[in-house]
RODO-2510 file (C-alpha; in nm, 4 decimals, decimal comma):
residues 230
     n   res          X          Y          Z
     1     x     0,7474    -0,7686    -5,1027
     2     x     0,6166    -0,5547    -4,8340
     3     x     0,5997    -0,1789    -4,9758
     4     x     0,6667    -0,2425    -5,3407
     5     x     0,5065     0,0930    -5,4583
     6     x     0,7891     0,3066    -5,1960
     7     x     1,0206     0,2914    -5,4767
     8     x     0,8445     0,4726    -5,7192
     9     x     0,7086     0,7374    -5,5464
    10     x     0,8323     1,1290    -5,6349
    11     x     1,1261     1,2412    -5,4413
    12     x     1,0673     1,4456    -5,1597
    13     x     1,4072     1,7132    -5,3392
    14     x     1,5333     1,7364    -5,6813
    15     x     1,8541     1,5272    -5,6666
    16     x     2,0318     1,3335    -5,9287
    17     x     1,9953     0,8799    -5,7924
    18     x     2,3192     0,7700    -5,6406
    19     x     2,4713     0,5209    -5,8702
    20     x     2,5866     0,1624    -5,7203
    21     x     2,7472    -0,1304    -5,8710
    22     x     2,5118    -0,3669    -5,7625
    23     x     2,5546    -0,6676    -5,5631
    24     x     2,8422    -0,8857    -5,5818
    25     x     2,8014    -1,1611    -5,8171
    26     x     2,7203    -1,5006    -5,6942
    27     x     3,0518    -1,6579    -5,8115
    28     x     3,2527    -1,4191    -5,7063
    29     x     3,5437    -1,4417    -5,4072
    30     x     3,3830    -1,1228    -5,2488
    31     x     3,0212    -1,2656    -5,2632
    32     x     3,1905    -1,6011    -5,1374
    33     x     3,3726    -1,4028    -4,8360
    34     x     3,0288    -1,2027    -4,7059
    35     x     2,8550    -1,5437    -4,7547
    36     x     3,0539    -1,7283    -4,4936
    37     x     3,0934    -1,3951    -4,2647
    38     x     2,6843    -1,4167    -4,2227
    39     x     2,6774    -1,7861    -4,1895
    40     x     2,9108    -1,8098    -3,9285
    41     x     2,8136    -1,5065    -3,7479
    42     x     2,4551    -1,4161    -3,8096
    43     x     2,2490    -1,7376    -3,7077
    44     x     2,0191    -1,7732    -3,4362
    45     x     2,2509    -2,1044    -3,2876
    46     x     2,5442    -1,9152    -3,3777
    47     x     2,8194    -1,9999    -3,1153
    48     x     3,0904    -1,7293    -3,2828
    49     x     2,8901    -1,4246    -3,2234
    50     x     2,9634    -1,2818    -2,9006
    51     x     2,6854    -1,1579    -2,6162
    52     x     2,7646    -0,8170    -2,6935
    53     x     2,7007    -0,8388    -3,0912
    54     x     2,3771    -0,9812    -3,0364
    55     x     2,2398    -0,7599    -2,7947
    56     x     2,3831    -0,5366    -3,0330
    57     x     2,2171    -0,6479    -3,3201
    58     x     1,8494    -0,7096    -3,0883
    59     x     1,8170    -0,3169    -3,0244
    60     x     1,9174    -0,2001    -3,3563
    61     x     1,6131    -0,4039    -3,4922
    62     x     1,3650    -0,1853    -3,3779
    63     x     1,2569     0,1370    -3,5485
    64     x     1,5834     0,2899    -3,6328
    65     x     1,4431     0,6264    -3,8035
    66     x     1,2290     0,6862    -3,4928
    67     x     1,5011     0,5628    -3,2484
    68     x     1,7407     0,8061    -3,3861
    69     x     1,4695     1,1174    -3,4224
    70     x     1,4207     1,1343    -3,0513
    71     x     1,7528     1,0772    -2,9568
    72     x     1,8098     1,3990    -3,1833
    73     x     1,5492     1,5251    -3,0022
    74     x     1,6783     1,4901    -2,6803
    75     x     1,9856     1,6566    -2,7623
    76     x     1,8803     1,9453    -2,8738
    77     x     1,6539     1,9680    -2,6187
    78     x     1,9443     2,0268    -2,3713
    79     x     2,1239     2,1798    -2,6232
    80     x     1,8978     2,4119    -2,8512
    81     x     2,0223     2,5280    -3,1700
    82     x     1,7305     2,7921    -3,2482
    83     x     1,4136     2,7662    -3,4188
    84     x     1,5390     2,8706    -3,7967
    85     x     1,8461     2,5587    -3,7680
    86     x     1,6631     2,3208    -3,5641
    87     x     1,3767     2,3488    -3,8370
    88     x     1,6660     2,3371    -4,1369
    89     x     1,8491     2,0307    -3,9396
    90     x     1,4992     1,8303    -3,9609
    91     x     1,3898     1,9627    -4,2781
    92     x     1,7139     1,8417    -4,3749
    93     x     1,7466     1,4506    -4,1955
    94     x     1,4085     1,4003    -4,3356
    95     x     1,4136     1,4498    -4,6892
    96     x     1,7621     1,2820    -4,6821
    97     x     1,6457     0,9478    -4,5202
    98     x     1,3193     0,9736    -4,7091
    99     x     1,5052     1,0197    -5,0122
   100     x     1,7261     0,7070    -4,9415
   101     x     1,4414     0,5541    -4,8788
   102     x     1,2995     0,5264    -5,1927
   103     x     1,5837     0,4864    -5,4585
   104     x     1,6861     0,1579    -5,1941
   105     x     1,3236    -0,0018    -5,2235
   106     x     1,3594     0,0958    -5,5840
   107     x     1,6970    -0,1204    -5,5764
   108     x     1,5039    -0,3965    -5,3851
   109     x     1,2191    -0,3946    -5,6553
   110     x     1,4773    -0,4362    -5,9303
   111     x     1,7541    -0,5904    -5,8549
   112     x     1,5494    -0,8538    -5,5761
   113     x     1,8641    -0,9847    -5,4336
   114     x     1,8127    -1,2914    -5,2435
   115     x     1,8536    -1,3071    -4,8464
   116     x     2,0933    -1,4825    -4,6485
   117     x     1,8783    -1,7817    -4,5530
   118     x     1,8066    -1,8393    -4,9387
   119     x     2,1513    -1,7923    -5,0606
   120     x     2,2702    -2,0132    -4,7652
   121     x     2,0370    -2,3104    -4,8143
   122     x     2,1692    -2,3177    -5,2051
   123     x     2,4941    -2,2498    -5,0778
   124     x     2,5847    -2,6258    -5,2451
   125     x     2,4450    -2,5410    -5,5835
   126     x     2,4910    -2,1150    -5,6232
   127     x     2,8374    -2,2194    -5,8536
   128     x     3,0427    -2,0837    -5,6184
   129     x     3,2766    -2,3532    -5,4852
   130     x     3,4101    -2,0890    -5,2245
   131     x     3,0441    -2,0982    -5,0495
   132     x     3,0370    -2,3815    -4,7372
   133     x     2,6827    -2,5466    -4,7788
   134     x     2,4715    -2,5591    -4,4674
   135     x     2,2051    -2,7854    -4,3380
   136     x     1,8600    -2,6023    -4,4327
   137     x     1,7834    -2,5041    -4,0795
   138     x     2,0055    -2,2284    -4,0494
   139     x     1,7719    -1,9135    -3,9780
   140     x     1,8698    -1,5888    -3,9103
   141     x     1,8921    -1,3919    -3,5243
   142     x     1,6691    -1,1438    -3,6634
   143     x     1,3472    -1,2401    -3,8343
   144     x     1,3628    -1,1731    -4,1851
   145     x     1,1685    -0,8704    -4,3409
   146     x     0,9400    -0,9122    -4,6306
   147     x     1,1859    -0,7623    -4,9229
   148     x     1,5197    -0,8338    -5,0261
   149     x     1,8473    -0,7879    -4,9562
   150     x     2,0219    -0,5397    -5,1679
   151     x     2,0744    -0,2284    -5,0864
   152     x     2,0195    -0,2306    -4,7068
   153     x     1,7008    -0,0284    -4,5734
   154     x     1,8530    -0,0304    -4,2570
   155     x     2,1337     0,1622    -4,3853
   156     x     1,9216     0,4157    -4,6036
   157     x     1,7600     0,5018    -4,2487
   158     x     2,0186     0,5650    -4,0406
   159     x     2,3275     0,7396    -4,3130
   160     x     2,1462     1,0349    -4,3907
   161     x     2,0808     1,0757    -4,0456
   162     x     2,4319     1,0690    -3,9089
   163     x     2,5443     1,2343    -4,2039
   164     x     2,3631     1,5428    -4,1758
   165     x     2,4051     1,5879    -3,7995
   166     x     2,8217     1,5025    -3,8761
   167     x     2,8310     1,8272    -4,1582
   168     x     2,5590     1,9969    -3,9087
   169     x     2,6904     1,9853    -3,5616
   170     x     3,0420     1,7492    -3,6280
   171     x     3,1179     1,3738    -3,5632
   172     x     3,1693     1,4061    -3,1778
   173     x     2,7738     1,4532    -3,1295
   174     x     2,6660     1,2617    -2,8467
   175     x     2,3947     1,0668    -2,8891
   176     x     2,1818     0,8333    -2,6199
   177     x     1,9555     0,5965    -2,8086
   178     x     1,6616     0,4078    -2,6449
   179     x     1,4853     0,1246    -2,6867
   180     x     1,2182     0,0243    -2,4207
   181     x     1,4008    -0,0120    -2,1097
   182     x     1,7316    -0,0490    -2,3261
   183     x     1,9210     0,2748    -2,3590
   184     x     2,2726     0,2540    -2,5795
   185     x     2,4862     0,5790    -2,5481
   186     x     2,7733     0,6864    -2,8406
   187     x     3,0422     0,9699    -2,8037
   188     x     3,0313     0,9712    -3,2126
   189     x     2,8420     0,9435    -3,5048
   190     x     3,1066     0,6862    -3,6366
   191     x     3,0607     0,4684    -3,3321
   192     x     2,6595     0,4835    -3,3694
   193     x     2,7217     0,3682    -3,7525
   194     x     2,9488     0,1013    -3,6592
   195     x     2,7026    -0,0535    -3,4866
   196     x     2,3948     0,0349    -3,6962
   197     x     2,6336    -0,0973    -3,9663
   198     x     2,6840    -0,4818    -3,8192
   199     x     2,3570    -0,5027    -3,6344
   200     x     2,2580    -0,6551    -3,9712
   201     x     2,5251    -0,8939    -4,0501
   202     x     2,5546    -1,0339    -3,6818
   203     x     2,1736    -1,0453    -3,7567
   204     x     2,1760    -1,2715    -4,0394
   205     x     1,9726    -1,0395    -4,2676
   206     x     2,2644    -0,8507    -4,4895
   207     x     2,5512    -0,9334    -4,6861
   208     x     2,8244    -0,7110    -4,5721
   209     x     2,8370    -0,5486    -4,9883
   210     x     2,4834    -0,4744    -4,9075
   211     x     2,5480    -0,2357    -4,5793
   212     x     2,8249    -0,0943    -4,8095
   213     x     2,6711     0,0570    -5,0319
   214     x     2,3771     0,1368    -4,8041
   215     x     2,5576     0,3566    -4,6871
   216     x     2,7439     0,5151    -4,9538
   217     x     2,4090     0,5820    -5,0989
   218     x     2,2574     0,7467    -4,7775
   219     x     2,5921     0,9560    -4,7170
   220     x     2,6087     1,0785    -5,0833
   221     x     2,1743     1,1156    -5,1039
   222     x     2,2575     1,3466    -4,7368
   223     x     2,5387     1,5692    -4,9005
   224     x     2,2884     1,6258    -5,1990
   225     x     1,9812     1,6980    -5,0071
   226     x     2,1842     1,9558    -4,7831
   227     x     2,3293     2,1336    -5,0695
   228     x     1,9153     2,1497    -5,1959
   229     x     1,8048     2,2447    -4,8723
   230     x     2,0013     2,5044    -4,7019
***
């Protein structure tokens, strides 16, 4: 596991961990539904994923927190808030993201839920009659990172950032994300979160449940941090 120590470092701010219900049971209908979604859409050679979905997945495979920070800097260059307000905003963003990352990595270490490529390879023997077996050649569109599925680290970088900005500037905060020579424009933070959320499913990296709980953790952490750093 990459960075196993990250879940054990001291928190950046003194907030309570967010209670989550863990991944869906492998024998459940909810698990089978998430399994089938990623099995069809997330493979490198999927014929069900649209070209736009592929492009979004590849774009958000980059360093998300850095991409977001650069976009926020560009926004505030164009529409300055003033020194104190800007300092407070970035302190809240960084503290919220760091705190969410710490809890996420603790969950990755302690829960250790399998990645999609492992789950799909075991679809015939996982005890769930609803999971359709797939050839062992199934590989995700985006390369597997060296840590487990639950919860999503990408969500821990996206949701706190978006929530702090949303509560400070409003949901209709326009952002221009850039990675290399590719640019994506968003008129709302909800639209950005939608693409970032689904990018990890379309890219074959996360069950939907890991993304939903990752966003829940990130949003709740951001709200706690903002109450502490005000």
